[in-house]
N, CA, C, O and the ligand as a Tripos MOL2 file, in Angstrom:
@<TRIPOS>MOLECULE
protein
  309   307    78     0     0
PROTEIN
NO_CHARGES

@<TRIPOS>ATOM
      1 N           0.8700   -1.2240   -0.0580 N.3       1 MET1
      2 CA         -0.0430   -0.0600    0.0360 C.3       1 MET1
      3 C           0.8880    1.2960    0.0050 C.2       1 MET1
      4 O           1.8750    1.3790    0.7350 O.2       1 MET1
      5 N           0.5500    2.2240   -0.7820 N.am      2 ILE2
      6 CA          1.3160    3.3280   -0.8690 C.3       2 ILE2
      7 C           1.1350    4.3280    0.2830 C.2       2 ILE2
      8 O           0.0510    4.5020    0.8400 O.2       2 ILE2
      9 N           2.2390    4.9560    0.5970 N.am      3 ARG3
     10 CA          2.2300    5.8570    1.7470 C.3       3 ARG3
     11 C           1.9070    7.2290    1.3890 C.2       3 ARG3
     12 O           2.1180    7.5670    0.2250 O.2       3 ARG3
     13 N           1.3830    8.1480    2.2860 N.am      4 CYS4
     14 CA          1.1150    9.5220    2.0210 C.3       4 CYS4
     15 C           2.4230   10.2320    1.5210 C.2       4 CYS4
     16 O           2.3700   11.0290    0.5850 O.2       4 CYS4
     17 N           3.5530    9.9420    2.1370 N.am      5 LYS5
     18 CA          4.6930   10.6080    1.7740 C.3       5 LYS5
     19 C           5.0340   10.3290    0.1890 C.2       5 LYS5
     20 O           5.4820   11.2410   -0.5060 O.2       5 LYS5
     21 N           4.8180    9.1430   -0.2910 N.am      6 GLU6
     22 CA          5.0560    8.7850   -1.6770 C.3       6 GLU6
     23 C           3.9850    9.4750   -2.5150 C.2       6 GLU6
     24 O           4.2790    9.8150   -3.6610 O.2       6 GLU6
     25 N           2.8740    9.6870   -2.0750 N.am      7 VAL7
     26 CA          1.8650   10.3730   -2.8020 C.3       7 VAL7
     27 C           2.1670   11.8610   -2.9260 C.2       7 VAL7
     28 O           1.9530   12.5080   -3.9510 O.2       7 VAL7
     29 N           2.6470   12.3170   -1.8740 N.am      8 ALA8
     30 CA          3.0350   13.8230   -1.8690 C.3       8 ALA8
     31 C           4.1300   14.0420   -2.8410 C.2       8 ALA8
     32 O           4.1380   15.0250   -3.5820 O.2       8 ALA8
     33 N           5.1520   13.0380   -2.8470 N.am      9 ALA9
     34 CA          6.1990   13.2700   -3.9180 C.3       9 ALA9
     35 C           5.8470   13.2240   -5.2120 C.2       9 ALA9
     36 O           6.4090   13.9370   -6.0440 O.2       9 ALA9
     37 N           4.8080   12.3200   -5.5420 N.am     10 LEU10
     38 CA          4.2760   12.2130   -6.9970 C.3      10 LEU10
     39 C           3.5440   13.4970   -7.2780 C.2      10 LEU10
     40 O           3.7690   14.1180   -8.3170 O.2      10 LEU10
     41 N           2.7060   13.8980   -6.4150 N.am     11 VAL11
     42 CA          1.8460   15.1590   -6.6320 C.3      11 VAL11
     43 C           2.7510   16.4200   -6.8080 C.2      11 VAL11
     44 O           2.4020   17.3040   -7.5920 O.2      11 VAL11
     45 N           3.7940   16.5070   -6.1610 N.am     12 SER12
     46 CA          4.6840   17.5970   -6.1770 C.3      12 SER12
     47 C           5.4580   17.7390   -7.4070 C.2      12 SER12
     48 O           6.0170   18.8060   -7.6610 O.2      12 SER12
     49 N           5.5360   16.5900   -8.2920 N.am     13 GLU13
     50 CA          6.3220   16.5720   -9.4820 C.3      13 GLU13
     51 C           5.5530   17.3870  -10.5010 C.2      13 GLU13
     52 O           6.1750   17.9530  -11.4000 O.2      13 GLU13
     53 N           4.1400   17.4830  -10.4070 N.am     14 GLN14
     54 CA          3.3430   18.2520  -11.2930 C.3      14 GLN14
     55 C           2.7280   19.4250  -10.7380 C.2      14 GLN14
     56 O           2.1230   19.3720   -9.6680 O.2      14 GLN14
     57 N           2.8500   20.4920  -11.4130 N.am     15 SER15
     58 CA          2.2350   21.7700  -10.9490 C.3      15 SER15
     59 C           0.7590   21.7140  -11.0410 C.2      15 SER15
     60 O           0.0900   22.6080  -10.5220 O.2      15 SER15
     61 N           0.1630   20.6480  -11.7140 N.am     16 THR16
     62 CA         -1.2430   20.6080  -11.7620 C.3      16 THR16
     63 C          -1.8070   19.8580  -10.5030 C.2      16 THR16
     64 O          -3.0200   19.8300  -10.2940 O.2      16 THR16
     65 N          -0.9790   19.3020   -9.7400 N.am     17 GLY17
     66 CA         -1.3520   18.5600   -8.5500 C.3      17 GLY17
     67 C          -2.0860   17.2500   -8.9600 C.2      17 GLY17
     68 O          -2.7620   16.6570   -8.1190 O.2      17 GLY17
     69 N          -1.9750   16.8050  -10.1760 N.am     18 ARG18
     70 CA         -2.5410   15.5320  -10.5840 C.3      18 ARG18
     71 C          -1.4670   14.5020  -10.5300 C.2      18 ARG18
     72 O          -0.2720   14.7990  -10.5440 O.2      18 ARG18
     73 N          -1.9420   13.2290  -10.4670 N.am     19 LEU19
     74 CA         -1.1510   12.1600  -10.5230 C.3      19 LEU19
     75 C          -0.9580   11.5280  -11.8610 C.2      19 LEU19
     76 O          -1.8710   11.5580  -12.6860 O.2      19 LEU19
     77 N           0.2080   10.9460  -12.1220 N.am     20 PRO20
     78 CA          0.4630   10.1580  -13.4490 C.3      20 PRO20
     79 C          -0.6630    9.0830  -13.4460 C.2      20 PRO20
     80 O          -0.9830    8.4660  -12.4300 O.2      20 PRO20
     81 N          -1.2490    8.9080  -14.6910 N.am     21 TRP21
     82 CA         -2.3180    7.9710  -14.8780 C.3      21 TRP21
     83 C          -1.8680    6.4950  -14.5320 C.2      21 TRP21
     84 O          -2.7220    5.6950  -14.1500 O.2      21 TRP21
     85 N          -0.6480    6.1480  -14.6470 N.am     22 TRP22
     86 CA         -0.1000    4.8890  -14.4170 C.3      22 TRP22
     87 C           0.0520    4.6280  -12.9560 C.2      22 TRP22
     88 O           0.2880    3.4780  -12.5860 O.2      22 TRP22
     89 N          -0.0550    5.5230  -12.1650 N.am     23 ARG23
     90 CA          0.0110    5.3440  -10.6650 C.3      23 ARG23
     91 C          -1.2970    5.0230  -10.0510 C.2      23 ARG23
     92 O          -1.7870    5.8030   -9.2340 O.2      23 ARG23
     93 N          -1.8930    3.9320  -10.3880 N.am     24 VAL24
     94 CA         -3.1610    3.3830   -9.8880 C.3      24 VAL24
     95 C          -3.1360    3.4910   -8.4080 C.2      24 VAL24
     96 O          -4.0320    4.1350   -7.8640 O.2      24 VAL24
     97 N          -2.2120    2.9340   -7.7030 N.am     25 ASP25
     98 CA         -2.0980    2.9020   -6.3380 C.3      25 ASP25
     99 C          -2.3530    4.2550   -5.7450 C.2      25 ASP25
    100 O          -3.1360    4.3860   -4.8040 O.2      25 ASP25
    101 N          -1.6750    5.3180   -6.3050 N.am     26 ALA26
    102 CA         -1.7840    6.6780   -5.6560 C.3      26 ALA26
    103 C          -3.0800    7.3110   -5.9950 C.2      26 ALA26
    104 O          -3.5950    8.1340   -5.2370 O.2      26 ALA26
    105 N          -3.6870    6.9040   -7.2510 N.am     27 ARG27
    106 CA         -5.0060    7.4930   -7.6280 C.3      27 ARG27
    107 C          -6.0310    6.8330   -6.6890 C.2      27 ARG27
    108 O          -7.0030    7.5170   -6.3660 O.2      27 ARG27
    109 N          -5.9410    5.7870   -6.2940 N.am     28 LEU28
    110 CA         -6.8800    5.1680   -5.4310 C.3      28 LEU28
    111 C          -6.7590    5.7230   -4.0620 C.2      28 LEU28
    112 O          -7.7810    5.8730   -3.3930 O.2      28 LEU28
    113 N          -5.5980    6.0400   -3.5900 N.am     29 HIS29
    114 CA         -5.3750    6.5040   -2.1830 C.3      29 HIS29
    115 C          -5.9020    7.9800   -2.0480 C.2      29 HIS29
    116 O          -6.4990    8.2830   -1.0140 O.2      29 HIS29
    117 N          -5.7410    8.7760   -2.8910 N.am     30 VAL30
    118 CA         -6.1800   10.2310   -2.7490 C.3      30 VAL30
    119 C          -7.5320   10.4530   -2.3580 C.2      30 VAL30
    120 O          -7.8060   11.1920   -1.4130 O.2      30 VAL30
    121 N          -8.4720    9.7980   -3.0950 N.am     31 PRO31
    122 CA         -9.8010   10.1210   -2.7440 C.3      31 PRO31
    123 C         -10.3190    9.7350   -1.3180 C.2      31 PRO31
    124 O         -11.3060   10.2480   -0.7910 O.2      31 PRO31
    125 N          -9.5620    8.8050   -0.7820 N.am     32 VAL32
    126 CA         -9.9430    8.2420    0.6030 C.3      32 VAL32
    127 C          -8.9350    8.7930    1.7440 C.2      32 VAL32
    128 O          -9.0900    8.4440    2.9140 O.2      32 VAL32
    129 N          -7.9870    9.5930    1.3880 N.am     33 CYS33
    130 CA         -7.0660   10.2650    2.2320 C.3      33 CYS33
    131 C          -7.3380   11.8500    2.3380 C.2      33 CYS33
    132 O          -7.1430   12.6010    1.3830 O.2      33 CYS33
    133 N          -7.7670   12.2490    3.4880 N.am     34 ARG34
    134 CA         -8.0520   13.6880    3.5910 C.3      34 ARG34
    135 C          -6.8560   14.5640    3.3720 C.2      34 ARG34
    136 O          -6.8940   15.5760    2.6710 O.2      34 ARG34
    137 N          -5.7560   14.1170    4.0220 N.am     35 ASN35
    138 CA         -4.5290   14.8950    3.9730 C.3      35 ASN35
    139 C          -4.0140   14.9750    2.4920 C.2      35 ASN35
    140 O          -3.6610   16.0550    2.0210 O.2      35 ASN35
    141 N          -3.9810   13.8920    1.8170 N.am     36 CYS36
    142 CA         -3.5070   13.9270    0.3860 C.3      36 CYS36
    143 C          -4.4600   14.6860   -0.4400 C.2      36 CYS36
    144 O          -3.9770   15.3480   -1.3580 O.2      36 CYS36
    145 N          -5.6950   14.6980   -0.2720 N.am     37 ARG37
    146 CA         -6.5620   15.5580   -1.0640 C.3      37 ARG37
    147 C          -6.3350   16.9260   -0.7710 C.2      37 ARG37
    148 O          -6.2860   17.7250   -1.7060 O.2      37 ARG37
    149 N          -6.1860   17.3130    0.4210 N.am     38 ARG38
    150 CA         -5.7660   18.8230    0.6790 C.3      38 ARG38
    151 C          -4.4850   19.1170    0.1070 C.2      38 ARG38
    152 O          -4.4010   20.1680   -0.5300 O.2      38 ARG38
    153 N          -3.3940   18.3330    0.2200 N.am     39 PHE39
    154 CA         -2.1880   18.5660   -0.3560 C.3      39 PHE39
    155 C          -2.2450   18.6430   -1.9360 C.2      39 PHE39
    156 O          -1.6300   19.5050   -2.5630 O.2      39 PHE39
    157 N          -2.9450   17.7810   -2.4610 N.am     40 ALA40
    158 CA         -3.0350   17.9960   -4.0000 C.3      40 ALA40
    159 C          -3.7930   19.2400   -4.3060 C.2      40 ALA40
    160 O          -3.5110   19.8840   -5.3170 O.2      40 ALA40
    161 N          -4.7380   19.6180   -3.4970 N.am     41 ARG41
    162 CA         -5.6030   20.8590   -3.8990 C.3      41 ARG41
    163 C          -4.6220   22.1650   -3.7290 C.2      41 ARG41
    164 O          -4.6780   23.1400   -4.4800 O.2      41 ARG41
    165 N          -3.7970   22.0450   -2.7250 N.am     42 GLN42
    166 CA         -2.9390   23.2300   -2.5420 C.3      42 GLN42
    167 C          -1.8470   23.2360   -3.6390 C.2      42 GLN42
    168 O          -1.4490   24.3150   -4.0780 O.2      42 GLN42
    169 N          -1.3810   22.1300   -4.0680 N.am     43 ILE43
    170 CA         -0.4010   22.0980   -5.2060 C.3      43 ILE43
    171 C          -1.0930   22.7460   -6.4970 C.2      43 ILE43
    172 O          -0.5140   23.5480   -7.2300 O.2      43 ILE43
    173 N          -2.3940   22.3020   -6.6800 N.am     44 ARG44
    174 CA         -3.0260   22.8260   -7.8580 C.3      44 ARG44
    175 C          -3.1790   24.3360   -7.7720 C.2      44 ARG44
    176 O          -2.9350   25.0490   -8.7450 O.2      44 ARG44
    177 N          -3.6000   24.8390   -6.5600 N.am     45 GLN45
    178 CA         -3.7480   26.3970   -6.3490 C.3      45 GLN45
    179 C          -2.3650   27.0210   -6.6080 C.2      45 GLN45
    180 O          -2.2640   28.0000   -7.3470 O.2      45 GLN45
    181 N          -1.2820   26.4530   -5.9960 N.am     46 ILE46
    182 CA         -0.0370   27.0510   -6.2230 C.3      46 ILE46
    183 C           0.4050   27.1720   -7.7130 C.2      46 ILE46
    184 O           0.9780   28.1760   -8.1370 O.2      46 ILE46
    185 N           0.1170   26.1370   -8.4440 N.am     47 GLY47
    186 CA          0.3740   26.0130   -9.8730 C.3      47 GLY47
    187 C          -0.3780   26.9480  -10.5900 C.2      47 GLY47
    188 O           0.1220   27.5700  -11.5270 O.2      47 GLY47
    189 N          -1.6900   27.1240  -10.1830 N.am     48 LEU48
    190 CA         -2.6020   28.1360  -10.9140 C.3      48 LEU48
    191 C          -2.0890   29.4990  -10.5490 C.2      48 LEU48
    192 O          -2.0410   30.3340  -11.4530 O.2      48 LEU48
    193 N          -1.7100   29.8220   -9.3730 N.am     49 ALA49
    194 CA         -1.2470   31.1060   -9.0250 C.3      49 ALA49
    195 C          -0.0310   31.4560   -9.7620 C.2      49 ALA49
    196 O           0.1110   32.6060  -10.1760 O.2      49 ALA49
    197 N           0.8720   30.5410   -9.9620 N.am     50 SER50
    198 CA          2.0920   30.6470  -10.6090 C.3      50 SER50
    199 C           1.8110   31.0070  -12.1930 C.2      50 SER50
    200 O           2.4560   31.8340  -12.8370 O.2      50 SER50
    201 N           0.8080   30.2840  -12.6430 N.am     51 SER51
    202 CA          0.4930   30.4930  -14.0670 C.3      51 SER51
    203 C          -0.0180   31.8430  -14.1750 C.2      51 SER51
    204 O           0.4000   32.5260  -15.1100 O.2      51 SER51
    205 N          -0.8730   32.3440  -13.3490 N.am     52 VAL52
    206 CA         -1.2920   33.7230  -13.4490 C.3      52 VAL52
    207 C          -0.1480   34.6990  -13.2480 C.2      52 VAL52
    208 O          -0.1130   35.6730  -14.0010 O.2      52 VAL52
    209 N           0.7700   34.5600  -12.3470 N.am     53 CYS53
    210 CA          1.8480   35.5200  -12.1960 C.3      53 CYS53
    211 C           2.6520   35.4360  -13.4890 C.2      53 CYS53
    212 O           2.9970   36.4830  -14.0370 O.2      53 CYS53
    213 N           2.9730   34.2460  -14.0100 N.am     54 ARG54
    214 CA          3.8370   34.2050  -15.2190 C.3      54 ARG54
    215 C           3.1040   35.0510  -16.3490 C.2      54 ARG54
    216 O           3.7120   35.8980  -17.0040 O.2      54 ARG54
    217 N           1.8930   34.7940  -16.5150 N.am     55 ASP55
    218 CA          1.2050   35.5430  -17.5770 C.3      55 ASP55
    219 C           1.1490   37.0730  -17.3810 C.2      55 ASP55
    220 O           1.2360   37.8430  -18.3380 O.2      55 ASP55
    221 N           0.9990   37.4860  -16.0980 N.am     56 ALA56
    222 CA          0.8860   38.9070  -15.7660 C.3      56 ALA56
    223 C           2.2590   39.5000  -15.8660 C.2      56 ALA56
    224 O           2.3560   40.6260  -16.3540 O.2      56 ALA56
    225 N           3.2760   38.9000  -15.4780 N.am     57 PHE57
    226 CA          4.4880   39.6460  -15.3090 C.3      57 PHE57
    227 C           5.4750   39.3490  -16.4090 C.2      57 PHE57
    228 O           6.2680   40.2320  -16.7360 O.2      57 PHE57
    229 N           5.4890   38.1580  -17.0130 N.am     58 GLU58
    230 CA          6.4260   37.6960  -17.9870 C.3      58 GLU58
    231 C           5.7210   37.0350  -19.1510 C.2      58 GLU58
    232 O           6.0300   35.8650  -19.3830 O.2      58 GLU58
    233 N           4.8370   37.6120  -19.8980 N.am     59 PRO59
    234 CA          4.2110   36.9520  -20.8960 C.3      59 PRO59
    235 C           4.9640   36.2530  -21.9270 C.2      59 PRO59
    236 O           4.5860   35.1880  -22.4170 O.2      59 PRO59
    237 N           6.1420   36.9230  -22.2840 N.am     60 ASP60
    238 CA          7.0610   36.3800  -23.3040 C.3      60 ASP60
    239 C           8.1710   35.6470  -22.8580 C.2      60 ASP60
    240 O           8.6240   34.7050  -23.5070 O.2      60 ASP60
    241 N           8.6730   36.0550  -21.7020 N.am     61 GLY61
    242 CA         10.0610   35.6150  -21.3100 C.3      61 GLY61
    243 C          10.0610   34.3650  -20.2900 C.2      61 GLY61
    244 O          11.0720   33.6810  -20.1340 O.2      61 GLY61
    245 N           8.9160   34.1310  -19.6420 N.am     62 ALA62
    246 CA          9.0320   33.0060  -18.7030 C.3      62 ALA62
    247 C           9.2330   31.6400  -19.3120 C.2      62 ALA62
    248 O           8.7110   31.3810  -20.3960 O.2      62 ALA62
    249 N           9.9460   30.7810  -18.6820 N.am     63 PRO63
    250 CA         10.2500   29.5790  -19.3120 C.3      63 PRO63
    251 C           9.0580   28.5160  -19.1090 C.2      63 PRO63
    252 O           8.3280   28.6350  -18.1250 O.2      63 PRO63
    253 N           8.8820   27.5970  -19.9280 N.am     64 GLY64
    254 CA          7.6830   26.7930  -19.9390 C.3      64 GLY64
    255 C           7.5400   25.9720  -18.5680 C.2      64 GLY64
    256 O           6.4270   25.6030  -18.1950 O.2      64 GLY64
    257 N           8.5840   25.7250  -17.9020 N.am     65 ASP65
    258 CA          8.4140   24.9620  -16.6970 C.3      65 ASP65
    259 C           8.2960   25.8790  -15.5380 C.2      65 ASP65
    260 O           8.5530   25.4210  -14.4250 O.2      65 ASP65
    261 N           7.9550   27.0590  -15.6570 N.am     66 PHE66
    262 CA          7.8670   28.1700  -14.5280 C.3      66 PHE66
    263 C           7.0210   27.5640  -13.5020 C.2      66 PHE66
    264 O           7.5560   27.4320  -12.4010 O.2      66 PHE66
    265 N           5.7510   27.1470  -13.6350 N.am     67 GLU67
    266 CA          4.9660   26.6380  -12.6350 C.3      67 GLU67
    267 C           5.4900   25.5270  -11.8430 C.2      67 GLU67
    268 O           5.4290   25.5370  -10.6140 O.2      67 GLU67
    269 N           6.0320   24.5170  -12.5530 N.am     68 ALA68
    270 CA          6.6770   23.4110  -11.8780 C.3      68 ALA68
    271 C           7.7740   23.8760  -10.9860 C.2      68 ALA68
    272 O           7.8520   23.3890   -9.8580 O.2      68 ALA68
    273 N           8.6940   24.8380  -11.4130 N.am     69 ARG69
    274 CA          9.6730   25.2890  -10.6140 C.3      69 ARG69
    275 C           9.2720   25.9710   -9.4280 C.2      69 ARG69
    276 O           9.8930   25.7840   -8.3820 O.2      69 ARG69
    277 N           8.2180   26.8060   -9.4900 N.am     70 VAL70
    278 CA          7.5320   27.5050   -8.2880 C.3      70 VAL70
    279 C           7.1440   26.5020   -7.2870 C.2      70 VAL70
    280 O           7.4310   26.6390   -6.0980 O.2      70 VAL70
    281 N           6.4520   25.4280   -7.7800 N.am     71 VAL71
    282 CA          5.9510   24.3830   -6.8500 C.3      71 VAL71
    283 C           7.0200   23.6510   -6.1650 C.2      71 VAL71
    284 O           6.9000   23.2990   -4.9920 O.2      71 VAL71
    285 N           8.1190   23.4010   -6.9070 N.am     72 LYS72
    286 CA          9.2340   22.6190   -6.3400 C.3      72 LYS72
    287 C           9.9590   23.5390   -5.2750 C.2      72 LYS72
    288 O          10.3770   23.1240   -4.1940 O.2      72 LYS72
    289 N          10.0390   24.6780   -5.6670 N.am     73 THR73
    290 CA         10.7560   25.6580   -4.7020 C.3      73 THR73
    291 C           9.8830   25.7860   -3.3570 C.2      73 THR73
    292 O          10.4150   25.8560   -2.2490 O.2      73 THR73
    293 N           8.6860   25.8080   -3.5310 N.am     74 LEU74
    294 CA          7.7410   25.9700   -2.2200 C.3      74 LEU74
    295 C           7.6690   24.7790   -1.4800 C.2      74 LEU74
    296 O           7.5240   24.8770   -0.2620 O.2      74 LEU74
    297 N           7.7540   23.5340   -2.0680 N.am     75 ILE75
    298 CA          7.7830   22.4070   -1.3410 C.3      75 ILE75
    299 C           9.0250   21.9340   -0.8450 C.2      75 ILE75
    300 O           9.0530   21.3560    0.2420 O.2      75 ILE75
    301 N          10.0770   22.1150   -1.5240 N.am     76 ASP76
    302 CA         11.4400   21.8030   -1.1320 C.3      76 ASP76
    303 C          12.4430   22.9150   -1.3360 C.2      76 ASP76
    304 O          13.2310   22.8640   -2.2800 O.2      76 ASP76
    305 N          12.4370   23.8810   -0.5090 N.am     77 PRO77
    306 CA         13.2440   25.0980   -0.7420 C.3      77 PRO77
    307 C          14.6930   24.7520   -0.6970 C.2      77 PRO77
    308 O          15.5420   25.6270   -0.8680 O.2      77 PRO77
    309 ZN         -2.5210   10.1260    2.0730 Zn       78 ZN78
@<TRIPOS>BOND
     1     1     2 1
     2     2     3 1
     3     3     4 2
     4     3     5 am
     5     5     6 1
     6     6     7 1
     7     7     8 2
     8     7     9 am
     9     9    10 1
    10    10    11 1
    11    11    12 2
    12    11    13 am
    13    13    14 1
    14    14    15 1
    15    15    16 2
    16    15    17 am
    17    17    18 1
    18    18    19 1
    19    19    20 2
    20    19    21 am
    21    21    22 1
    22    22    23 1
    23    23    24 2
    24    23    25 am
    25    25    26 1
    26    26    27 1
    27    27    28 2
    28    27    29 am
    29    29    30 1
    30    30    31 1
    31    31    32 2
    32    31    33 am
    33    33    34 1
    34    34    35 1
    35    35    36 2
    36    35    37 am
    37    37    38 1
    38    38    39 1
    39    39    40 2
    40    39    41 am
    41    41    42 1
    42    42    43 1
    43    43    44 2
    44    43    45 am
    45    45    46 1
    46    46    47 1
    47    47    48 2
    48    47    49 am
    49    49    50 1
    50    50    51 1
    51    51    52 2
    52    51    53 am
    53    53    54 1
    54    54    55 1
    55    55    56 2
    56    55    57 am
    57    57    58 1
    58    58    59 1
    59    59    60 2
    60    59    61 am
    61    61    62 1
    62    62    63 1
    63    63    64 2
    64    63    65 am
    65    65    66 1
    66    66    67 1
    67    67    68 2
    68    67    69 am
    69    69    70 1
    70    70    71 1
    71    71    72 2
    72    71    73 am
    73    73    74 1
    74    74    75 1
    75    75    76 2
    76    75    77 am
    77    77    78 1
    78    78    79 1
    79    79    80 2
    80    79    81 am
    81    81    82 1
    82    82    83 1
    83    83    84 2
    84    83    85 am
    85    85    86 1
    86    86    87 1
    87    87    88 2
    88    87    89 am
    89    89    90 1
    90    90    91 1
    91    91    92 2
    92    91    93 am
    93    93    94 1
    94    94    95 1
    95    95    96 2
    96    95    97 am
    97    97    98 1
    98    98    99 1
    99    99   100 2
   100    99   101 am
   101   101   102 1
   102   102   103 1
   103   103   104 2
   104   103   105 am
   105   105   106 1
   106   106   107 1
   107   107   108 2
   108   107   109 am
   109   109   110 1
   110   110   111 1
   111   111   112 2
   112   111   113 am
   113   113   114 1
   114   114   115 1
   115   115   116 2
   116   115   117 am
   117   117   118 1
   118   118   119 1
   119   119   120 2
   120   119   121 am
   121   121   122 1
   122   122   123 1
   123   123   124 2
   124   123   125 am
   125   125   126 1
   126   126   127 1
   127   127   128 2
   128   127   129 am
   129   129   130 1
   130   130   131 1
   131   131   132 2
   132   131   133 am
   133   133   134 1
   134   134   135 1
   135   135   136 2
   136   135   137 am
   137   137   138 1
   138   138   139 1
   139   139   140 2
   140   139   141 am
   141   141   142 1
   142   142   143 1
   143   143   144 2
   144   143   145 am
   145   145   146 1
   146   146   147 1
   147   147   148 2
   148   147   149 am
   149   149   150 1
   150   150   151 1
   151   151   152 2
   152   151   153 am
   153   153   154 1
   154   154   155 1
   155   155   156 2
   156   155   157 am
   157   157   158 1
   158   158   159 1
   159   159   160 2
   160   159   161 am
   161   161   162 1
   162   162   163 1
   163   163   164 2
   164   163   165 am
   165   165   166 1
   166   166   167 1
   167   167   168 2
   168   167   169 am
   169   169   170 1
   170   170   171 1
   171   171   172 2
   172   171   173 am
   173   173   174 1
   174   174   175 1
   175   175   176 2
   176   175   177 am
   177   177   178 1
   178   178   179 1
   179   179   180 2
   180   179   181 am
   181   181   182 1
   182   182   183 1
   183   183   184 2
   184   183   185 am
   185   185   186 1
   186   186   187 1
   187   187   188 2
   188   187   189 am
   189   189   190 1
   190   190   191 1
   191   191   192 2
   192   191   193 am
   193   193   194 1
   194   194   195 1
   195   195   196 2
   196   195   197 am
   197   197   198 1
   198   198   199 1
   199   199   200 2
   200   199   201 am
   201   201   202 1
   202   202   203 1
   203   203   204 2
   204   203   205 am
   205   205   206 1
   206   206   207 1
   207   207   208 2
   208   207   209 am
   209   209   210 1
   210   210   211 1
   211   211   212 2
   212   211   213 am
   213   213   214 1
   214   214   215 1
   215   215   216 2
   216   215   217 am
   217   217   218 1
   218   218   219 1
   219   219   220 2
   220   219   221 am
   221   221   222 1
   222   222   223 1
   223   223   224 2
   224   223   225 am
   225   225   226 1
   226   226   227 1
   227   227   228 2
   228   227   229 am
   229   229   230 1
   230   230   231 1
   231   231   232 2
   232   231   233 am
   233   233   234 1
   234   234   235 1
   235   235   236 2
   236   235   237 am
   237   237   238 1
   238   238   239 1
   239   239   240 2
   240   239   241 am
   241   241   242 1
   242   242   243 1
   243   243   244 2
   244   243   245 am
   245   245   246 1
   246   246   247 1
   247   247   248 2
   248   247   249 am
   249   249   250 1
   250   250   251 1
   251   251   252 2
   252   251   253 am
   253   253   254 1
   254   254   255 1
   255   255   256 2
   256   255   257 am
   257   257   258 1
   258   258   259 1
   259   259   260 2
   260   259   261 am
   261   261   262 1
   262   262   263 1
   263   263   264 2
   264   263   265 am
   265   265   266 1
   266   266   267 1
   267   267   268 2
   268   267   269 am
   269   269   270 1
   270   270   271 1
   271   271   272 2
   272   271   273 am
   273   273   274 1
   274   274   275 1
   275   275   276 2
   276   275   277 am
   277   277   278 1
   278   278   279 1
   279   279   280 2
   280   279   281 am
   281   281   282 1
   282   282   283 1
   283   283   284 2
   284   283   285 am
   285   285   286 1
   286   286   287 1
   287   287   288 2
   288   287   289 am
   289   289   290 1
   290   290   291 1
   291   291   292 2
   292   291   293 am
   293   293   294 1
   294   294   295 1
   295   295   296 2
   296   295   297 am
   297   297   298 1
   298   298   299 1
   299   299   300 2
   300   299   301 am
   301   301   302 1
   302   302   303 1
   303   303   304 2
   304   303   305 am
   305   305   306 1
   306   306   307 1
   307   307   308 2
@<TRIPOS>SUBSTRUCTURE
     1 MET1         2 RESIDUE 1 A MET
     2 ILE2         6 RESIDUE 1 A ILE
     3 ARG3        10 RESIDUE 1 A ARG
     4 CYS4        14 RESIDUE 1 A CYS
     5 LYS5        18 RESIDUE 1 A LYS
     6 GLU6        22 RESIDUE 1 A GLU
     7 VAL7        26 RESIDUE 1 A VAL
     8 ALA8        30 RESIDUE 1 A ALA
     9 ALA9        34 RESIDUE 1 A ALA
    10 LEU10       38 RESIDUE 1 A LEU
    11 VAL11       42 RESIDUE 1 A VAL
    12 SER12       46 RESIDUE 1 A SER
    13 GLU13       50 RESIDUE 1 A GLU
    14 GLN14       54 RESIDUE 1 A GLN
    15 SER15       58 RESIDUE 1 A SER
    16 THR16       62 RESIDUE 1 A THR
    17 GLY17       66 RESIDUE 1 A GLY
    18 ARG18       70 RESIDUE 1 A ARG
    19 LEU19       74 RESIDUE 1 A LEU
    20 PRO20       78 RESIDUE 1 A PRO
    21 TRP21       82 RESIDUE 1 A TRP
    22 TRP22       86 RESIDUE 1 A TRP
    23 ARG23       90 RESIDUE 1 A ARG
    24 VAL24       94 RESIDUE 1 A VAL
    25 ASP25       98 RESIDUE 1 A ASP
    26 ALA26      102 RESIDUE 1 A ALA
    27 ARG27      106 RESIDUE 1 A ARG
    28 LEU28      110 RESIDUE 1 A LEU
    29 HIS29      114 RESIDUE 1 A HIS
    30 VAL30      118 RESIDUE 1 A VAL
    31 PRO31      122 RESIDUE 1 A PRO
    32 VAL32      126 RESIDUE 1 A VAL
    33 CYS33      130 RESIDUE 1 A CYS
    34 ARG34      134 RESIDUE 1 A ARG
    35 ASN35      138 RESIDUE 1 A ASN
    36 CYS36      142 RESIDUE 1 A CYS
    37 ARG37      146 RESIDUE 1 A ARG
    38 ARG38      150 RESIDUE 1 A ARG
    39 PHE39      154 RESIDUE 1 A PHE
    40 ALA40      158 RESIDUE 1 A ALA
    41 ARG41      162 RESIDUE 1 A ARG
    42 GLN42      166 RESIDUE 1 A GLN
    43 ILE43      170 RESIDUE 1 A ILE
    44 ARG44      174 RESIDUE 1 A ARG
    45 GLN45      178 RESIDUE 1 A GLN
    46 ILE46      182 RESIDUE 1 A ILE
    47 GLY47      186 RESIDUE 1 A GLY
    48 LEU48      190 RESIDUE 1 A LEU
    49 ALA49      194 RESIDUE 1 A ALA
    50 SER50      198 RESIDUE 1 A SER
    51 SER51      202 RESIDUE 1 A SER
    52 VAL52      206 RESIDUE 1 A VAL
    53 CYS53      210 RESIDUE 1 A CYS
    54 ARG54      214 RESIDUE 1 A ARG
    55 ASP55      218 RESIDUE 1 A ASP
    56 ALA56      222 RESIDUE 1 A ALA
    57 PHE57      226 RESIDUE 1 A PHE
    58 GLU58      230 RESIDUE 1 A GLU
    59 PRO59      234 RESIDUE 1 A PRO
    60 ASP60      238 RESIDUE 1 A ASP
    61 GLY61      242 RESIDUE 1 A GLY
    62 ALA62      246 RESIDUE 1 A ALA
    63 PRO63      250 RESIDUE 1 A PRO
    64 GLY64      254 RESIDUE 1 A GLY
    65 ASP65      258 RESIDUE 1 A ASP
    66 PHE66      262 RESIDUE 1 A PHE
    67 GLU67      266 RESIDUE 1 A GLU
    68 ALA68      270 RESIDUE 1 A ALA
    69 ARG69      274 RESIDUE 1 A ARG
    70 VAL70      278 RESIDUE 1 A VAL
    71 VAL71      282 RESIDUE 1 A VAL
    72 LYS72      286 RESIDUE 1 A LYS
    73 THR73      290 RESIDUE 1 A THR
    74 LEU74      294 RESIDUE 1 A LEU
    75 ILE75      298 RESIDUE 1 A ILE
    76 ASP76      302 RESIDUE 1 A ASP
    77 PRO77      306 RESIDUE 1 A PRO
    78 ZN78       309 GROUP 0 **** ****
């Protein structure tokens, strides 16, 4: 059985807060785990906020992985 820490690591890899489709174990875990649901929602919100900031401040110059880098920095500074 997958642990919350493993799910958090998987979720943190995506600025969308979504899990890879092939990680069925993690995808089954999140709906029944309050903490992981909350964490995934927070990651999605950070990714969305980063996207808005990128578009507002650097519409032409921001790198494509800007959102993922912001999430990674916030999760693991
Ligand atoms: Zn969990």
